[in-house]
N, C-alpha and C positions, 0 to 999 in steps of 0.2 A: 504494500500500500504506500502511495506517495505520502510523504510527510511534509509538513510546512517547512519552507525554507525562507531565509531572509537574504535578499540581494544586498551585496555591499554597496554603500552609497558611493556614487561617483563624485568627482570633484565638480562643484558648481563653478560657474564662470562669472567674473565681474564684467559688466558691460563697459566697453571701451570704444570711444569714437575712432573708427578706423583700425582698431586692433583689439585683441582681448588678452588679458594678462592672467596667467594661471598661477595663483598664489599658493594653493594647496596647504592651507593651514587647518590642522585638525582641531575640531571643537567638540568637547564632550557632549554627547547626546545629540549631535547634529552631524550632517555631512561635512567633509572637508570642503574648503571653499575656493572658488576662483571666479573672476569677474566676467560677466557676459559682454557682448559686443554690440555696438551700434554703428550705423552708417550715417553720413551727413544727411541733412534734410533735403528732400527734393524740392529746392527753393521755389517752385511755382505753386499753383493752386493745389489744394489737397486732392488726392486721387479719389476717384469714384470706384476704382478697382480694389478688391481686397488684397492686402499684402500678406505674404506668407507668415511673417512674424512682426507685425507692425509695432507692437508695444515695446520692443526692445530697441527701437530706433527713435531719434528725435523726429518730431513732427515738422512739416513745413511751417515756416514762420514768416513768409513774405509772399506777396502776390507776384504773378508773372509780369514781366515788364517788356517782353518781346515775343514776337511770333517766331517760332523756330522753323528753319528750312529743312529740306530733306537731307542735306549734307552739312557736316561741320565746315567752318570757314577755313580751317587748316588741317593738315595731316597730323597724325599722332607723332609725338616726339619719339624717334626710334631709340634714343639713348636713355629715355626715362627709366625703362625697366632694368637697364644695366647699371645705373648709378648705385654706388655702395650705400647701404642703409646704415643708419645709426645703430650701434649695438643695443639690443634690448635685453634687460636683465632677466626676463622671464619668458617662457614659451608663449607663442601666439596661437590663439584659436579664433574662430569667427562664426558669426551668424549672418546669413545673407537674407535679403528680403527681395520680393518681386516689385520692382518699380513699374509704374505705367510708362508707356512710350511717350516721351515728352517732345520729340521732334519729328513726328510723322508729318508727311505733306498735308497741308491744310489744317493742321492742328495748332492749338495755342499752347505753348509750353515755355520752357526755360532753356535758352540756348546754352548757358553756362553749365547747368546740370545735365542737360542732354549730352553735351560734349564729354563731361566728366564720366558719365556712365558708359560711354562707348570708348573710353581710353584716349580721347583727344584732349590731353591735359593742357597743352599750350593754349588751345582755343578756350578751354574752360577758364584758365587763369586770366587770359586777356579780357574775356567777357565779364568775369566776376570783378576784376580790378576796375574796369570801366564803370560798372554799376556801383561799386563801393565808393569810388571817388565822386560819383554824381550825386550821392545822397545817402540817406539813412536806410541801408539795405542789409539787414542782419543775415539773410540767407546767403548773399554774395560774400559777406565777411566770413561767415562760417565755412564756406567752400574754400576761400583763400587759406584759412587756418588748416583745413584738411589737406590741401595740396602741399603746404609747407611742412606739415606734420609727417606726411608720407614721402616727401621728395618726388612728387609727381609733376613733371613739366617744369619744375623749378628745383634748385638745390635744396636738399633736406636741411631744414632750419627750424628746430623746435621753438626757439625764442621768437622768431617771426610768427610761427603758428600761434603761440601764446598771445602775442600782440593782437592778431586778428580775431582770435576767439574772444579776447576781452572786449574788443570793440563791439563784436556781435552780441556778447552777453549784456553789455551796457545798453544796447539797442533793443534788448528784450528777448533774445533767442535762448530758449531752454536747451536746445541742442548744443549751443556754444558753452553754456554753463556745465553741461554734462561732459563735454570734451575737456574743459578746464579741470573738472574734478578728476577725470581719469589721468590727465597729464600730471596733475599734482600728486595723485596717488602713486604714480610710477616714477615721479621725479624726472620728467622729461621737460626740459626748457625752464624748469623751476625746481627749487629744492623739494625733495620728497617730504610731504607733510600730510599725514593721514587725517588729523582733525580739520585742517583746512579743506581737504578733499571732501570730508563729510559735510561741511557747511555748503560747499558748492553743489554736492549731490542733493542736499535738502532744498536749496533754492530751485534747482532744476526740477526736482520731484514736485514741489509745490506749484510749479508752472505746468505740470502735466507730463513730465518725462518718466515713463514707466521704468526704463532702464536705470535711471538715477535712483528711483525708489527701491529697486531691487538691490543696487549696490549699497545703498545706505543701510538696508536691512542686513546685508552681510557684514558690514562694519560693526553694527550693533551686536551681531551674533558672535563675531570674533572677539570683540572686547580687547583689542590690543592697545590702541592709543586713545580710544574713546571708551567710556564705560560699557561693560558688557550688559546688555539689557535684552534678553530674548523676547520680552513682550513688545519692545519697540521694534525689534527685528520682524516679528510676526506682523505687526501693524503695517510696516512698509512693504513686506512681502505680499500682504493681502491687496494693497493698492496696485502693485505690479501684476499680481496674478489676475486681477479683474480685467487687466488689459492684455491678457494672453501672453504674458512672459512665461514661457514654459519652465525655465529654471526657478522662477519664483513660485509657481504652482507646485513644483516638486519639493522645494525647500519648505513651503508652508505645509505640504502634506507630511513631511518628516516631523515637523514640530507638533502638528496635530496628533500624529500617531504616538508620539512619545510624551505628550503633555509638557512640552518645553516652551515656556513663555505664554502658553495658551492652555485652556482646559482640554484635557485629552478627549478626542472625539474621533473614533475609528471610522465612522461613516463619513464624516467630513474629510478625513484624511484620504479615504478611498475616492471621494469625488475629486479632490485635488490631483491625486495620482492619475485618475482616469482622464482628467482634462489635459494634464501634461503629456500623457501617453498619446492622446489623440493628436497632439501637435508634434509628435515624433520624438519626444524625449525618451531616449532608449532605456535609461535606468528606470524611469517611471513606468515604462512598458513592462519591465521585468517585475517591479514591485506590484503593479496593478494586476498582472497575470497571476502572481502568487496569491494576492488577495481574492481574485476571482476563483482560483482553483480551490482555495480553502474556505470560501464563503466568509471572508473577514471584512466586515463593513460594507459588503456588497453581496448581491445574490450569487450563490455558488453556480458556476458555469464552467465546467471543465473543457468544453469545446472551444469557447471563447478564449479561455486561458491558453489552450494549446496553440491557437492561431496567433495570439500575441507573443507567446514564447518563440514561435517560429519567426515572426517578424523581427524580433530583437536578435534572434540567432543569426538571421541572414545579414543583419547589420554588424555582426562580429562580436556580440556580447557573449562572453564565455559562460556566464551563469545561465543565460537563456539557452545556449547550446546544450549545456548539461541537463537542464530541466526538460527540454524538448526531447532529448535522447531518452530520458527516463520514461516519458509519456509514450514515445514510440515503442519502447521495449515492452511495456505492459499493456499498451492499447487503451490508455485513458485519455479521452477527449479527442483521440485521433486513431485511425486504423493502425493496428499493430504492424510494425515493420522492423524486425530486428536488424536487418542489414543497414537500413537508414539510421537506426538508433546507434549502431556501432560506428557509422561514419561520423555522425555528429559528436559522439563521445570522443573519437580520435582527434577531431578538430579542437574540442574544448581541452582535451588533455595536452595537446601541443601548446596551448596557451597557459598551461600550468594548473589546470583544474582537473585533478584526478578523481576517480570514482570507482572503488572496488567492485560495487555491484555491476557497473557497466563493463568493467574489465572482465568479469565473469561471463557476461553476455557475449562479448567478443570471443572469449576463449572457447565457448560452447558452439560457436557457429561452424558449420562445415567449411573446410578449407576454401572451396570456390567462393562461398559467400563472404568469408573473412577477407579474401583478396579483393573482392568486389567493393567491400566497405573501405578498405585501405586505398583503393584506387579513387573512389569517390571523394574521400577526405583529402587526398592529394590534389585532386582537381579543384576542390573548393579552396584549398590553401593557395593554389597558384592563380586563383581569380577566375577560373573557368566554371561554367555552370554544370 
């Protein structure tokens, strides 16, 4: 009989403008933490199309001021991608969102951001600089900050990025405040200062930045340079979770499950884990599948749990690969298939997750089936279906 298992918490990500910083600080009773990422705002009018992960990104904060043509004014800078980047003290992760098409023929959009999104960085810089010099344009200023921060079309210059982000923040851009917070947190262009970063995140969150709310929650949960207050962390996570920041939903689900900073509520935890899982948060998929299989906080559904384990297994999660292998081995929630079970077990085992019960399943397979499982596992490992 399958027993309840607990998926190890993944590292959460701090949201960072243009980059993400993996800090991996263990917190008792909570997942280890890392900050999630945001892209610069799509400086034109708000999109009517749904974004893949809109809440972790700054919102547009200026109106379009030009009609975009079908082609950028200049070609991409061929040397931009080759320029050396400033050393970053922490690994980079990222979250991407789906932007609307801003420069389609006959459409009304933003030339600067349309060029930026397509890699025409010199055009983006020239258009944004022209707008920034012409008047109070926080979206253009934010884009200039992003270009200098990343060294796209211009030399990498964190100090100039800070200058433009500050101008944009003074003009009311929550995205620029968010970016300033992340650069202050990482010590890029300014001295590293976690309390100052927290203040910037708070200002951005109060202006509607979901990513900043999530980051602020992580700082309160870590309690390194600011007081550790799980209840405050939960409050900011809740704000970000309501805007579909999947990392915030997962983090809040953890707190609700353990009663850390909030009243313990397994059903609410399951709802948060389910919401994050639906947005593609792999560790939440594993956690929610375990809850579904065991009927913890949610109706018991072994078939749905098996499907979710498979989804996370295909994404490379070793826990999911192990649990799906066990389900295949015994035929719970899925048709029994010991060869496929053995193949998934071998993949998980190669990632360091052994299982004596599944070792026995492999050992008892006829030699042709065992070789078939080994071949299938090798194909998966090499990226073939």
